[in-house]
N, CA, C and O atoms as a Maestro MAE file, in Angstrom:
{
 s_m_m2io_version
 :::
 2.0.0
}

f_m_ct {
 s_m_title
 :::
 protein
 m_atom[348] {
  # First column is atom index #
  i_m_mmod_type
  r_m_x_coord
  r_m_y_coord
  r_m_z_coord
  i_m_residue_number
  s_m_chain_name
  s_m_pdb_residue_name
  s_m_pdb_atom_name
  i_m_atomic_number
  :::
  1 25 0.927 -1.092 0.032 1 A "MET " " N  " 7
  2 3 -0.003 -0.018 0.123 1 A "MET " " CA " 6
  3 2 0.906 1.068 -0.090 1 A "MET " " C  " 6
  4 15 1.984 1.049 0.505 1 A "MET " " O  " 8
  5 25 0.594 2.075 -0.912 2 A "ARG " " N  " 7
  6 3 1.471 3.320 -1.093 2 A "ARG " " CA " 6
  7 2 0.747 4.449 -0.307 2 A "ARG " " C  " 6
  8 15 -0.466 4.640 -0.397 2 A "ARG " " O  " 8
  9 25 1.614 5.204 0.496 3 A "ARG " " N  " 7
  10 3 0.940 6.376 1.129 3 A "ARG " " CA " 6
  11 2 1.003 7.549 0.334 3 A "ARG " " C  " 6
  12 15 1.959 7.697 -0.427 3 A "ARG " " O  " 8
  13 25 0.083 8.422 0.415 4 A "THR " " N  " 7
  14 3 0.030 9.690 -0.336 4 A "THR " " CA " 6
  15 2 0.114 10.948 0.543 4 A "THR " " C  " 6
  16 15 -0.380 11.993 0.119 4 A "THR " " O  " 8
  17 25 0.695 10.908 1.710 5 A "ILE " " N  " 7
  18 3 0.940 11.873 2.519 5 A "ILE " " CA " 6
  19 2 1.691 13.161 1.979 5 A "ILE " " C  " 6
  20 15 1.397 14.329 2.235 5 A "ILE " " O  " 8
  21 25 2.705 12.709 1.193 6 A "SER " " N  " 7
  22 3 3.549 13.747 0.679 6 A "SER " " CA " 6
  23 2 2.601 14.769 -0.259 6 A "SER " " C  " 6
  24 15 2.629 15.987 -0.083 6 A "SER " " O  " 8
  25 25 1.887 14.226 -1.121 7 A "ARG " " N  " 7
  26 3 0.948 14.953 -2.066 7 A "ARG " " CA " 6
  27 2 -0.133 15.794 -1.330 7 A "ARG " " C  " 6
  28 15 -0.621 16.824 -1.793 7 A "ARG " " O  " 8
  29 25 -0.441 15.255 -0.166 8 A "GLU " " N  " 7
  30 3 -1.443 16.233 0.525 8 A "GLU " " CA " 6
  31 2 -0.571 17.321 1.342 8 A "GLU " " C  " 6
  32 15 -1.053 18.435 1.543 8 A "GLU " " O  " 8
  33 25 0.701 16.989 1.803 9 A "VAL " " N  " 7
  34 3 1.490 18.050 2.520 9 A "VAL " " CA " 6
  35 2 1.882 19.168 1.351 9 A "VAL " " C  " 6
  36 15 1.840 20.363 1.642 9 A "VAL " " O  " 8
  37 25 2.244 18.754 0.087 10 A "VAL " " N  " 7
  38 3 2.458 19.725 -0.836 10 A "VAL " " CA " 6
  39 2 1.180 20.593 -1.238 10 A "VAL " " C  " 6
  40 15 1.323 21.762 -1.596 10 A "VAL " " O  " 8
  41 25 0.104 20.073 -1.178 11 A "THR " " N  " 7
  42 3 -1.053 20.850 -1.568 11 A "THR " " CA " 6
  43 2 -1.240 21.894 -0.536 11 A "THR " " C  " 6
  44 15 -1.612 23.025 -0.850 11 A "THR " " O  " 8
  45 25 -0.984 21.536 0.738 12 A "LEU " " N  " 7
  46 3 -1.158 22.570 1.763 12 A "LEU " " CA " 6
  47 2 0.157 23.521 1.922 12 A "LEU " " C  " 6
  48 15 0.083 24.546 2.600 12 A "LEU " " O  " 8
  49 25 1.376 23.133 1.262 13 A "GLN " " N  " 7
  50 3 2.396 23.900 1.260 13 A "GLN " " CA " 6
  51 2 2.975 23.994 0.023 13 A "GLN " " C  " 6
  52 15 3.850 23.203 -0.327 13 A "GLN " " O  " 8
  53 25 2.561 24.914 -0.699 14 A "PRO " " N  " 7
  54 3 2.974 24.957 -2.263 14 A "PRO " " CA " 6
  55 2 4.416 25.397 -2.469 14 A "PRO " " C  " 6
  56 15 4.883 25.343 -3.607 14 A "PRO " " O  " 8
  57 25 5.139 25.818 -1.472 15 A "ASN " " N  " 7
  58 3 6.490 26.227 -1.655 15 A "ASN " " CA " 6
  59 2 7.507 25.030 -1.468 15 A "ASN " " C  " 6
  60 15 8.708 25.205 -1.263 15 A "ASN " " O  " 8
  61 25 6.912 23.829 -1.557 16 A "LEU " " N  " 7
  62 3 7.880 22.601 -1.732 16 A "LEU " " CA " 6
  63 2 7.836 22.182 -2.879 16 A "LEU " " C  " 6
  64 15 6.834 22.258 -3.590 16 A "LEU " " O  " 8
  65 25 9.143 21.581 -3.282 17 A "LEU " " N  " 7
  66 3 9.680 21.151 -4.555 17 A "LEU " " CA " 6
  67 2 9.906 19.681 -4.432 17 A "LEU " " C  " 6
  68 15 10.298 19.320 -3.322 17 A "LEU " " O  " 8
  69 25 9.758 18.852 -5.243 18 A "SER " " N  " 7
  70 3 10.095 17.364 -5.226 18 A "SER " " CA " 6
  71 2 11.423 17.075 -5.673 18 A "SER " " C  " 6
  72 15 12.001 17.940 -6.331 18 A "SER " " O  " 8
  73 25 11.933 16.113 -5.446 19 A "THR " " N  " 7
  74 3 13.442 15.688 -5.967 19 A "THR " " CA " 6
  75 2 13.552 15.912 -7.343 19 A "THR " " C  " 6
  76 15 14.574 16.504 -7.688 19 A "THR " " O  " 8
  77 25 12.673 15.555 -8.312 20 A "ARG " " N  " 7
  78 3 12.563 15.713 -9.647 20 A "ARG " " CA " 6
  79 2 12.567 17.167 -9.964 20 A "ARG " " C  " 6
  80 15 13.310 17.535 -10.874 20 A "ARG " " O  " 8
  81 25 11.879 17.994 -9.376 21 A "GLN " " N  " 7
  82 3 11.868 19.432 -9.774 21 A "GLN " " CA " 6
  83 2 13.148 19.899 -9.329 21 A "GLN " " C  " 6
  84 15 13.756 20.605 -10.134 21 A "GLN " " O  " 8
  85 25 13.715 19.652 -8.181 22 A "VAL " " N  " 7
  86 3 15.055 20.172 -7.841 22 A "VAL " " CA " 6
  87 2 16.131 19.830 -8.783 22 A "VAL " " C  " 6
  88 15 17.071 20.585 -9.031 22 A "VAL " " O  " 8
  89 25 15.963 18.684 -9.290 23 A "ALA " " N  " 7
  90 3 16.961 18.160 -10.205 23 A "ALA " " CA " 6
  91 2 16.925 18.963 -11.443 23 A "ALA " " C  " 6
  92 15 17.965 19.402 -11.933 23 A "ALA " " O  " 8
  93 25 15.673 19.184 -12.007 24 A "GLU " " N  " 7
  94 3 15.408 20.004 -13.212 24 A "GLU " " CA " 6
  95 2 16.006 21.442 -12.989 24 A "GLU " " C  " 6
  96 15 16.738 21.863 -13.885 24 A "GLU " " O  " 8
  97 25 15.793 22.190 -11.969 25 A "LEU " " N  " 7
  98 3 16.135 23.400 -11.662 25 A "LEU " " CA " 6
  99 2 17.711 23.525 -11.535 25 A "LEU " " C  " 6
  100 15 18.332 24.486 -11.989 25 A "LEU " " O  " 8
  101 25 18.228 22.582 -10.948 26 A "LEU " " N  " 7
  102 3 19.808 22.668 -10.782 26 A "LEU " " CA " 6
  103 2 20.591 21.967 -12.084 26 A "LEU " " C  " 6
  104 15 21.786 22.131 -12.331 26 A "LEU " " O  " 8
  105 25 19.674 21.161 -12.850 27 A "GLY " " N  " 7
  106 3 20.440 20.881 -14.147 27 A "GLY " " CA " 6
  107 2 21.134 19.582 -13.835 27 A "GLY " " C  " 6
  108 15 22.168 19.337 -14.457 27 A "GLY " " O  " 8
  109 25 20.711 18.762 -12.988 28 A "VAL " " N  " 7
  110 3 21.624 17.660 -12.507 28 A "VAL " " CA " 6
  111 2 20.466 16.363 -12.499 28 A "VAL " " C  " 6
  112 15 19.307 16.523 -12.880 28 A "VAL " " O  " 8
  113 25 20.968 15.168 -12.032 29 A "SER " " N  " 7
  114 3 20.087 13.947 -11.870 29 A "SER " " CA " 6
  115 2 19.432 13.925 -10.583 29 A "SER " " C  " 6
  116 15 19.800 14.682 -9.685 29 A "SER " " O  " 8
  117 25 18.435 13.063 -10.430 30 A "ARG " " N  " 7
  118 3 17.853 13.091 -9.115 30 A "ARG " " CA " 6
  119 2 18.802 12.303 -8.141 30 A "ARG " " C  " 6
  120 15 18.779 12.527 -6.931 30 A "ARG " " O  " 8
  121 25 19.672 11.333 -8.734 31 A "GLN " " N  " 7
  122 3 20.579 10.681 -7.860 31 A "GLN " " CA " 6
  123 2 21.614 11.937 -7.191 31 A "GLN " " C  " 6
  124 15 22.036 11.870 -6.036 31 A "GLN " " O  " 8
  125 25 21.891 12.931 -8.013 32 A "TYR " " N  " 7
  126 3 22.881 13.833 -7.758 32 A "TYR " " CA " 6
  127 2 22.254 14.631 -6.518 32 A "TYR " " C  " 6
  128 15 22.913 14.914 -5.518 32 A "TYR " " O  " 8
  129 25 20.924 14.956 -6.694 33 A "VAL " " N  " 7
  130 3 20.155 15.562 -5.634 33 A "VAL " " CA " 6
  131 2 20.374 14.864 -4.318 33 A "VAL " " C  " 6
  132 15 20.840 15.446 -3.339 33 A "VAL " " O  " 8
  133 25 20.016 13.576 -4.330 34 A "ARG " " N  " 7
  134 3 20.240 12.668 -3.147 34 A "ARG " " CA " 6
  135 2 21.572 12.690 -2.598 34 A "ARG " " C  " 6
  136 15 21.686 12.441 -1.398 34 A "ARG " " O  " 8
  137 25 22.655 12.965 -3.321 35 A "LYS " " N  " 7
  138 3 24.030 13.045 -2.885 35 A "LYS " " CA " 6
  139 2 24.117 14.421 -2.195 35 A "LYS " " C  " 6
  140 15 24.773 14.516 -1.158 35 A "LYS " " O  " 8
  141 25 23.536 15.409 -2.676 36 A "LEU " " N  " 7
  142 3 23.567 16.648 -2.034 36 A "LEU " " CA " 6
  143 2 23.097 16.533 -0.590 36 A "LEU " " C  " 6
  144 15 23.653 17.009 0.399 36 A "LEU " " O  " 8
  145 25 21.982 15.822 -0.641 37 A "VAL " " N  " 7
  146 3 21.402 15.608 0.723 37 A "VAL " " CA " 6
  147 2 22.412 14.901 1.661 37 A "VAL " " C  " 6
  148 15 22.722 15.367 2.758 37 A "VAL " " O  " 8
  149 25 22.908 13.738 1.153 38 A "GLN " " N  " 7
  150 3 23.995 12.838 1.948 38 A "GLN " " CA " 6
  151 2 25.178 13.839 2.375 38 A "GLN " " C  " 6
  152 15 25.770 13.636 3.435 38 A "GLN " " O  " 8
  153 25 25.524 14.935 1.534 39 A "ALA " " N  " 7
  154 3 26.651 15.599 1.834 39 A "ALA " " CA " 6
  155 2 26.364 16.802 2.792 39 A "ALA " " C  " 6
  156 15 27.248 17.493 3.298 39 A "ALA " " O  " 8
  157 25 25.068 16.962 2.971 40 A "GLY " " N  " 7
  158 3 24.669 18.153 3.896 40 A "GLY " " CA " 6
  159 2 24.507 19.427 3.263 40 A "GLY " " C  " 6
  160 15 24.399 20.454 3.935 40 A "GLY " " O  " 8
  161 25 24.480 19.425 1.819 41 A "CYS " " N  " 7
  162 3 24.402 20.628 0.966 41 A "CYS " " CA " 6
  163 2 22.880 21.148 1.047 41 A "CYS " " C  " 6
  164 15 22.621 22.350 0.993 41 A "CYS " " O  " 8
  165 25 22.018 20.283 1.162 42 A "LEU " " N  " 7
  166 3 20.762 20.469 0.895 42 A "LEU " " CA " 6
  167 2 19.721 19.641 1.954 42 A "LEU " " C  " 6
  168 15 19.889 18.436 2.145 42 A "LEU " " O  " 8
  169 25 18.871 20.228 2.476 43 A "THR " " N  " 7
  170 3 18.124 19.478 3.688 43 A "THR " " CA " 6
  171 2 16.617 19.266 3.201 43 A "THR " " C  " 6
  172 15 16.025 20.258 2.776 43 A "THR " " O  " 8
  173 25 15.978 18.068 3.236 44 A "PRO " " N  " 7
  174 3 14.578 17.912 2.953 44 A "PRO " " CA " 6
  175 2 13.848 18.680 4.001 44 A "PRO " " C  " 6
  176 15 14.270 18.805 5.150 44 A "PRO " " O  " 8
  177 25 12.632 19.237 3.515 45 A "ALA " " N  " 7
  178 3 11.741 20.015 4.273 45 A "ALA " " CA " 6
  179 2 10.940 19.104 5.123 45 A "ALA " " C  " 6
  180 15 10.454 19.529 6.171 45 A "ALA " " O  " 8
  181 25 10.765 17.841 4.729 46 A "LEU " " N  " 7
  182 3 9.915 16.890 5.545 46 A "LEU " " CA " 6
  183 2 10.697 15.588 6.079 46 A "LEU " " C  " 6
  184 15 11.614 15.273 5.321 46 A "LEU " " O  " 8
  185 25 10.590 14.978 6.906 47 A "PRO " " N  " 7
  186 3 11.171 13.838 7.302 47 A "PRO " " CA " 6
  187 2 11.024 12.698 6.065 47 A "PRO " " C  " 6
  188 15 9.986 12.477 5.441 47 A "PRO " " O  " 8
  189 25 12.207 12.091 5.885 48 A "VAL " " N  " 7
  190 3 12.339 11.115 4.809 48 A "VAL " " CA " 6
  191 2 12.305 9.756 5.328 48 A "VAL " " C  " 6
  192 15 13.103 9.387 6.190 48 A "VAL " " O  " 8
  193 25 11.339 8.937 4.797 49 A "THR " " N  " 7
  194 3 11.229 7.565 5.002 49 A "THR " " CA " 6
  195 2 11.464 6.713 3.808 49 A "THR " " C  " 6
  196 15 11.178 7.028 2.653 49 A "THR " " O  " 8
  197 25 11.978 5.674 4.171 50 A "ALA " " N  " 7
  198 3 12.168 4.727 2.712 50 A "ALA " " CA " 6
  199 2 11.056 4.694 1.855 50 A "ALA " " C  " 6
  200 15 9.900 4.570 2.257 50 A "ALA " " O  " 8
  201 25 11.441 4.820 0.495 51 A "GLY " " N  " 7
  202 3 10.526 4.749 -0.462 51 A "GLY " " CA " 6
  203 2 9.664 5.808 -0.863 51 A "GLY " " C  " 6
  204 15 8.897 5.770 -1.825 51 A "GLY " " O  " 8
  205 25 9.863 6.935 0.076 52 A "GLN " " N  " 7
  206 3 8.994 8.036 -0.170 52 A "GLN " " CA " 6
  207 2 9.858 9.267 -0.989 52 A "GLN " " C  " 6
  208 15 11.083 9.218 -0.876 52 A "GLN " " O  " 8
  209 25 9.388 10.139 -1.639 53 A "SER " " N  " 7
  210 3 10.012 11.174 -2.308 53 A "SER " " CA " 6
  211 2 10.392 12.249 -1.310 53 A "SER " " C  " 6
  212 15 9.711 12.539 -0.326 53 A "SER " " O  " 8
  213 25 11.514 12.802 -1.642 54 A "MET " " N  " 7
  214 3 12.094 14.048 -0.712 54 A "MET " " CA " 6
  215 2 11.360 15.245 -1.182 54 A "MET " " C  " 6
  216 15 11.059 15.395 -2.366 54 A "MET " " O  " 8
  217 25 11.056 16.145 -0.195 55 A "TRP " " N  " 7
  218 3 10.649 17.406 -0.650 55 A "TRP " " CA " 6
  219 2 11.297 18.523 -0.076 55 A "TRP " " C  " 6
  220 15 11.536 18.491 1.131 55 A "TRP " " O  " 8
  221 25 11.664 19.651 -0.854 56 A "PHE " " N  " 7
  222 3 12.494 20.610 -0.491 56 A "PHE " " CA " 6
  223 2 11.912 22.084 -0.342 56 A "PHE " " C  " 6
  224 15 11.064 22.401 -1.177 56 A "PHE " " O  " 8
  225 25 12.203 22.855 0.449 57 A "ARG " " N  " 7
  226 3 11.762 24.144 0.593 57 A "ARG " " CA " 6
  227 2 12.373 25.150 -0.720 57 A "ARG " " C  " 6
  228 15 13.576 25.279 -0.951 57 A "ARG " " O  " 8
  229 25 11.452 25.709 -1.377 58 A "THR " " N  " 7
  230 3 11.844 26.520 -2.579 58 A "THR " " CA " 6
  231 2 12.959 27.586 -2.179 58 A "THR " " C  " 6
  232 15 13.772 27.904 -3.047 58 A "THR " " O  " 8
  233 25 13.033 28.102 -1.024 59 A "GLU " " N  " 7
  234 3 14.063 28.981 -0.565 59 A "GLU " " CA " 6
  235 2 15.374 28.461 -0.432 59 A "GLU " " C  " 6
  236 15 16.318 29.161 -0.800 59 A "GLU " " O  " 8
  237 25 15.609 27.098 0.138 60 A "ASP " " N  " 7
  238 3 16.739 26.369 0.366 60 A "ASP " " CA " 6
  239 2 17.305 26.275 -1.137 60 A "ASP " " C  " 6
  240 15 18.445 26.661 -1.395 60 A "ASP " " O  " 8
  241 25 16.389 25.706 -2.180 61 A "VAL " " N  " 7
  242 3 16.936 25.302 -3.473 61 A "VAL " " CA " 6
  243 2 17.488 26.655 -3.960 61 A "VAL " " C  " 6
  244 15 18.623 26.705 -4.436 61 A "VAL " " O  " 8
  245 25 16.671 27.818 -3.846 62 A "GLU " " N  " 7
  246 3 17.271 28.997 -4.388 62 A "GLU " " CA " 6
  247 2 18.487 29.537 -4.009 62 A "GLU " " C  " 6
  248 15 19.261 30.135 -4.757 62 A "GLU " " O  " 8
  249 25 18.687 29.244 -2.458 63 A "ALA " " N  " 7
  250 3 20.020 29.602 -1.975 63 A "ALA " " CA " 6
  251 2 21.151 28.734 -2.603 63 A "ALA " " C  " 6
  252 15 22.223 29.232 -2.946 63 A "ALA " " O  " 8
  253 25 20.873 27.484 -2.730 64 A "LEU " " N  " 7
  254 3 21.778 26.615 -3.316 64 A "LEU " " CA " 6
  255 2 22.184 27.039 -4.726 64 A "LEU " " C  " 6
  256 15 23.348 26.973 -5.121 64 A "LEU " " O  " 8
  257 25 21.148 27.485 -5.472 65 A "LEU " " N  " 7
  258 3 21.317 28.032 -6.786 65 A "LEU " " CA " 6
  259 2 22.290 29.249 -6.757 65 A "LEU " " C  " 6
  260 15 23.237 29.373 -7.533 65 A "LEU " " O  " 8
  261 25 21.958 30.130 -5.783 66 A "ARG " " N  " 7
  262 3 22.804 31.528 -5.616 66 A "ARG " " CA " 6
  263 2 24.216 31.087 -5.436 66 A "ARG " " C  " 6
  264 15 25.074 31.665 -6.102 66 A "ARG " " O  " 8
  265 25 24.594 30.051 -4.547 67 A "ALA " " N  " 7
  266 3 25.784 29.825 -4.109 67 A "ALA " " CA " 6
  267 2 26.511 29.233 -5.205 67 A "ALA " " C  " 6
  268 15 27.681 29.576 -5.379 67 A "ALA " " O  " 8
  269 25 25.869 28.233 -6.108 68 A "ARG " " N  " 7
  270 3 26.617 27.663 -7.228 68 A "ARG " " CA " 6
  271 2 26.956 28.671 -8.135 68 A "ARG " " C  " 6
  272 15 27.993 28.652 -8.798 68 A "ARG " " O  " 8
  273 25 25.964 29.700 -8.190 69 A "GLN " " N  " 7
  274 3 26.390 30.837 -9.400 69 A "GLN " " CA " 6
  275 2 27.487 31.608 -8.877 69 A "GLN " " C  " 6
  276 15 28.396 31.948 -9.634 69 A "GLN " " O  " 8
  277 25 27.493 31.920 -7.644 70 A "GLY " " N  " 7
  278 3 28.692 32.635 -7.082 70 A "GLY " " CA " 6
  279 2 30.068 31.968 -7.336 70 A "GLY " " C  " 6
  280 15 31.060 32.590 -7.716 70 A "GLY " " O  " 8
  281 25 30.019 30.532 -7.067 71 A "LYS " " N  " 7
  282 3 31.229 29.898 -7.242 71 A "LYS " " CA " 6
  283 2 31.677 30.014 -8.704 71 A "LYS " " C  " 6
  284 15 32.863 30.201 -8.973 71 A "LYS " " O  " 8
  285 25 30.736 29.905 -9.649 72 A "ARG " " N  " 7
  286 3 30.921 30.009 -11.168 72 A "ARG " " CA " 6
  287 2 31.740 31.178 -11.424 72 A "ARG " " C  " 6
  288 15 32.799 31.124 -12.049 72 A "ARG " " O  " 8
  289 25 31.232 32.249 -10.927 73 A "THR " " N  " 7
  290 3 31.677 33.614 -11.303 73 A "THR " " CA " 6
  291 2 32.930 33.933 -10.624 73 A "THR " " C  " 6
  292 15 33.741 34.741 -11.075 73 A "THR " " O  " 8
  293 25 33.097 33.200 -9.384 74 A "ALA " " N  " 7
  294 3 34.486 33.500 -8.795 74 A "ALA " " CA " 6
  295 2 35.529 32.860 -9.600 74 A "ALA " " C  " 6
  296 15 36.665 33.332 -9.619 74 A "ALA " " O  " 8
  297 25 35.229 31.867 -10.232 75 A "ARG " " N  " 7
  298 3 36.138 31.131 -11.056 75 A "ARG " " CA " 6
  299 2 36.744 31.828 -12.299 75 A "ARG " " C  " 6
  300 15 37.846 31.548 -12.772 75 A "ARG " " O  " 8
  301 25 35.833 32.837 -12.807 76 A "ARG " " N  " 7
  302 3 36.259 33.373 -14.012 76 A "ARG " " CA " 6
  303 2 37.360 34.422 -13.796 76 A "ARG " " C  " 6
  304 15 37.257 35.217 -12.862 76 A "ARG " " O  " 8
  305 25 38.381 34.446 -14.608 77 A "PRO " " N  " 7
  306 3 39.570 35.310 -14.544 77 A "PRO " " CA " 6
  307 2 38.857 36.977 -14.753 77 A "PRO " " C  " 6
  308 15 37.978 37.166 -15.593 77 A "PRO " " O  " 8
  309 25 39.301 37.918 -14.005 78 A "ARG " " N  " 7
  310 3 38.748 39.119 -14.296 78 A "ARG " " CA " 6
  311 2 39.712 39.891 -15.370 78 A "ARG " " C  " 6
  312 15 40.928 39.730 -15.471 78 A "ARG " " O  " 8
  313 25 39.067 40.579 -15.982 79 A "LEU " " N  " 7
  314 3 39.783 41.302 -17.317 79 A "LEU " " CA " 6
  315 2 40.125 42.636 -16.723 79 A "LEU " " C  " 6
  316 15 39.294 43.392 -16.219 79 A "LEU " " O  " 8
  317 25 41.421 42.869 -16.821 80 A "SER " " N  " 7
  318 3 41.885 43.978 -16.290 80 A "SER " " CA " 6
  319 2 42.990 44.613 -17.282 80 A "SER " " C  " 6
  320 15 43.310 43.941 -18.262 80 A "SER " " O  " 8
  321 25 43.564 45.821 -17.085 81 A "GLY " " N  " 7
  322 3 44.658 46.182 -17.801 81 A "GLY " " CA " 6
  323 2 45.812 45.380 -17.845 81 A "GLY " " C  " 6
  324 15 46.495 45.249 -18.861 81 A "GLY " " O  " 8
  325 25 46.072 44.773 -16.626 82 A "ASP " " N  " 7
  326 3 47.307 43.900 -16.602 82 A "ASP " " CA " 6
  327 2 47.036 42.606 -17.352 82 A "ASP " " C  " 6
  328 15 47.949 42.102 -18.005 82 A "ASP " " O  " 8
  329 25 45.959 42.096 -17.304 83 A "ASN " " N  " 7
  330 3 45.732 40.856 -18.264 83 A "ASN " " CA " 6
  331 2 45.613 41.148 -19.761 83 A "ASN " " C  " 6
  332 15 45.607 40.277 -20.631 83 A "ASN " " O  " 8
  333 25 45.522 42.457 -19.969 84 A "LEU " " N  " 7
  334 3 45.368 42.757 -21.477 84 A "LEU " " CA " 6
  335 2 46.606 43.182 -21.971 84 A "LEU " " C  " 6
  336 15 46.582 43.467 -23.169 84 A "LEU " " O  " 8
  337 25 47.618 43.301 -21.434 85 A "ARG " " N  " 7
  338 3 48.884 43.897 -21.995 85 A "ARG " " CA " 6
  339 2 49.515 42.940 -22.913 85 A "ARG " " C  " 6
  340 15 49.654 41.736 -22.701 85 A "ARG " " O  " 8
  341 25 49.945 43.703 -24.126 86 A "GLU " " N  " 7
  342 3 50.439 43.012 -25.185 86 A "GLU " " CA " 6
  343 2 51.993 42.595 -24.769 86 A "GLU " " C  " 6
  344 15 52.751 43.295 -24.097 86 A "GLU " " O  " 8
  345 25 52.273 41.355 -25.301 87 A "GLY " " N  " 7
  346 3 53.608 40.968 -24.689 87 A "GLY " " CA " 6
  347 2 54.294 40.310 -25.770 87 A "GLY " " C  " 6
  348 15 55.429 39.865 -25.601 87 A "GLY " " O  " 8
  :::
 }
 m_bond[347] {
  # First column is bond index #
  i_m_from
  i_m_to
  i_m_order
  :::
  1 1 2 1
  2 2 3 1
  3 3 4 2
  4 3 5 1
  5 5 6 1
  6 6 7 1
  7 7 8 2
  8 7 9 1
  9 9 10 1
  10 10 11 1
  11 11 12 2
  12 11 13 1
  13 13 14 1
  14 14 15 1
  15 15 16 2
  16 15 17 1
  17 17 18 1
  18 18 19 1
  19 19 20 2
  20 19 21 1
  21 21 22 1
  22 22 23 1
  23 23 24 2
  24 23 25 1
  25 25 26 1
  26 26 27 1
  27 27 28 2
  28 27 29 1
  29 29 30 1
  30 30 31 1
  31 31 32 2
  32 31 33 1
  33 33 34 1
  34 34 35 1
  35 35 36 2
  36 35 37 1
  37 37 38 1
  38 38 39 1
  39 39 40 2
  40 39 41 1
  41 41 42 1
  42 42 43 1
  43 43 44 2
  44 43 45 1
  45 45 46 1
  46 46 47 1
  47 47 48 2
  48 47 49 1
  49 49 50 1
  50 50 51 1
  51 51 52 2
  52 51 53 1
  53 53 54 1
  54 54 55 1
  55 55 56 2
  56 55 57 1
  57 57 58 1
  58 58 59 1
  59 59 60 2
  60 59 61 1
  61 61 62 1
  62 62 63 1
  63 63 64 2
  64 63 65 1
  65 65 66 1
  66 66 67 1
  67 67 68 2
  68 67 69 1
  69 69 70 1
  70 70 71 1
  71 71 72 2
  72 71 73 1
  73 73 74 1
  74 74 75 1
  75 75 76 2
  76 75 77 1
  77 77 78 1
  78 78 79 1
  79 79 80 2
  80 79 81 1
  81 81 82 1
  82 82 83 1
  83 83 84 2
  84 83 85 1
  85 85 86 1
  86 86 87 1
  87 87 88 2
  88 87 89 1
  89 89 90 1
  90 90 91 1
  91 91 92 2
  92 91 93 1
  93 93 94 1
  94 94 95 1
  95 95 96 2
  96 95 97 1
  97 97 98 1
  98 98 99 1
  99 99 100 2
  100 99 101 1
  101 101 102 1
  102 102 103 1
  103 103 104 2
  104 103 105 1
  105 105 106 1
  106 106 107 1
  107 107 108 2
  108 107 109 1
  109 109 110 1
  110 110 111 1
  111 111 112 2
  112 111 113 1
  113 113 114 1
  114 114 115 1
  115 115 116 2
  116 115 117 1
  117 117 118 1
  118 118 119 1
  119 119 120 2
  120 119 121 1
  121 121 122 1
  122 122 123 1
  123 123 124 2
  124 123 125 1
  125 125 126 1
  126 126 127 1
  127 127 128 2
  128 127 129 1
  129 129 130 1
  130 130 131 1
  131 131 132 2
  132 131 133 1
  133 133 134 1
  134 134 135 1
  135 135 136 2
  136 135 137 1
  137 137 138 1
  138 138 139 1
  139 139 140 2
  140 139 141 1
  141 141 142 1
  142 142 143 1
  143 143 144 2
  144 143 145 1
  145 145 146 1
  146 146 147 1
  147 147 148 2
  148 147 149 1
  149 149 150 1
  150 150 151 1
  151 151 152 2
  152 151 153 1
  153 153 154 1
  154 154 155 1
  155 155 156 2
  156 155 157 1
  157 157 158 1
  158 158 159 1
  159 159 160 2
  160 159 161 1
  161 161 162 1
  162 162 163 1
  163 163 164 2
  164 163 165 1
  165 165 166 1
  166 166 167 1
  167 167 168 2
  168 167 169 1
  169 169 170 1
  170 170 171 1
  171 171 172 2
  172 171 173 1
  173 173 174 1
  174 174 175 1
  175 175 176 2
  176 175 177 1
  177 177 178 1
  178 178 179 1
  179 179 180 2
  180 179 181 1
  181 181 182 1
  182 182 183 1
  183 183 184 2
  184 183 185 1
  185 185 186 1
  186 186 187 1
  187 187 188 2
  188 187 189 1
  189 189 190 1
  190 190 191 1
  191 191 192 2
  192 191 193 1
  193 193 194 1
  194 194 195 1
  195 195 196 2
  196 195 197 1
  197 197 198 1
  198 198 199 1
  199 199 200 2
  200 199 201 1
  201 201 202 1
  202 202 203 1
  203 203 204 2
  204 203 205 1
  205 205 206 1
  206 206 207 1
  207 207 208 2
  208 207 209 1
  209 209 210 1
  210 210 211 1
  211 211 212 2
  212 211 213 1
  213 213 214 1
  214 214 215 1
  215 215 216 2
  216 215 217 1
  217 217 218 1
  218 218 219 1
  219 219 220 2
  220 219 221 1
  221 221 222 1
  222 222 223 1
  223 223 224 2
  224 223 225 1
  225 225 226 1
  226 226 227 1
  227 227 228 2
  228 227 229 1
  229 229 230 1
  230 230 231 1
  231 231 232 2
  232 231 233 1
  233 233 234 1
  234 234 235 1
  235 235 236 2
  236 235 237 1
  237 237 238 1
  238 238 239 1
  239 239 240 2
  240 239 241 1
  241 241 242 1
  242 242 243 1
  243 243 244 2
  244 243 245 1
  245 245 246 1
  246 246 247 1
  247 247 248 2
  248 247 249 1
  249 249 250 1
  250 250 251 1
  251 251 252 2
  252 251 253 1
  253 253 254 1
  254 254 255 1
  255 255 256 2
  256 255 257 1
  257 257 258 1
  258 258 259 1
  259 259 260 2
  260 259 261 1
  261 261 262 1
  262 262 263 1
  263 263 264 2
  264 263 265 1
  265 265 266 1
  266 266 267 1
  267 267 268 2
  268 267 269 1
  269 269 270 1
  270 270 271 1
  271 271 272 2
  272 271 273 1
  273 273 274 1
  274 274 275 1
  275 275 276 2
  276 275 277 1
  277 277 278 1
  278 278 279 1
  279 279 280 2
  280 279 281 1
  281 281 282 1
  282 282 283 1
  283 283 284 2
  284 283 285 1
  285 285 286 1
  286 286 287 1
  287 287 288 2
  288 287 289 1
  289 289 290 1
  290 290 291 1
  291 291 292 2
  292 291 293 1
  293 293 294 1
  294 294 295 1
  295 295 296 2
  296 295 297 1
  297 297 298 1
  298 298 299 1
  299 299 300 2
  300 299 301 1
  301 301 302 1
  302 302 303 1
  303 303 304 2
  304 303 305 1
  305 305 306 1
  306 306 307 1
  307 307 308 2
  308 307 309 1
  309 309 310 1
  310 310 311 1
  311 311 312 2
  312 311 313 1
  313 313 314 1
  314 314 315 1
  315 315 316 2
  316 315 317 1
  317 317 318 1
  318 318 319 1
  319 319 320 2
  320 319 321 1
  321 321 322 1
  322 322 323 1
  323 323 324 2
  324 323 325 1
  325 325 326 1
  326 326 327 1
  327 327 328 2
  328 327 329 1
  329 329 330 1
  330 330 331 1
  331 331 332 2
  332 331 333 1
  333 333 334 1
  334 334 335 1
  335 335 336 2
  336 335 337 1
  337 337 338 1
  338 338 339 1
  339 339 340 2
  340 339 341 1
  341 341 342 1
  342 342 343 1
  343 343 344 2
  344 343 345 1
  345 345 346 1
  346 346 347 1
  347 347 348 2
  :::
 }
}
């Protein structure tokens, strides 16, 4: 017998995203989202039991997206006069 408590909770709290939705937003697989949870980078909003989907707060996913974008821009070399000197 499959429990449908997750769907009921999502209906009451529309700011929750499923594992699949998080994966699509981040551009990764659902397995990678699970690895993010295991690593402590992302925390499910609801208790997780075996066989159930994980649900995440929209705000937490947005914060992770901002952090990922910050790391991407930090890696880019800055273009300054020193970098553009002809040599």
